[in-house]
N, C-alpha and C positions, 0 to 999 in steps of 0.2 A: 627687418626684424624676423625672428623665427616665429613659429606658431605657438608659443607659450600662451597658456590661458590668460594670464594677466595682460598680455599685449593685445589680446583680442577683445577685451572688455570695452563696452561703449564709452565709459568715462575716459579711458586711456586714449581711444581713437579720437574722441572729441578734443581732448587736450592737445594732442599732437597736431591735428588739423587746424585748431585755433592758433597754434604757434606758427602756422604757415608752412608746415612740412607735409610731404606726401608719404603715405604708407606703402611699403613694398614688403609683402610677406614672402619669405624664402622657405624652401623645404627644410625640415628639421635637420640639424647638424650639417649645415652647408659648409663643407670643408674647404672649398675654394676661397672663402673669405676668412678662414681661421687656420693659418699655417701650423699651429700647434696640434690641431686635430690630425693633420697629415703625418706629423712626426709620431703621434701616438698610434695611429693606424699602422704605420710602418713597424714600429717597435712591437706591436701586438702580433703582426704577421710574422716577424722574425722569431718571436717567442714561441708561436704555434709551430713553426717549421722545425724547431729544434727538439720538440717533444713528440716523438712518434708513437 
């Protein structure tokens, strides 16, 4: 999970642990797990390079 405030709440953490899961917090906007973010970053980079 990312570090969004509602993911870090005690109630949410307890609910997830009670369901038998382990929490792993990732850095914000972890692009390796979201291919769409890589595409957006590439498009943004291309857009910036065409505007001098």
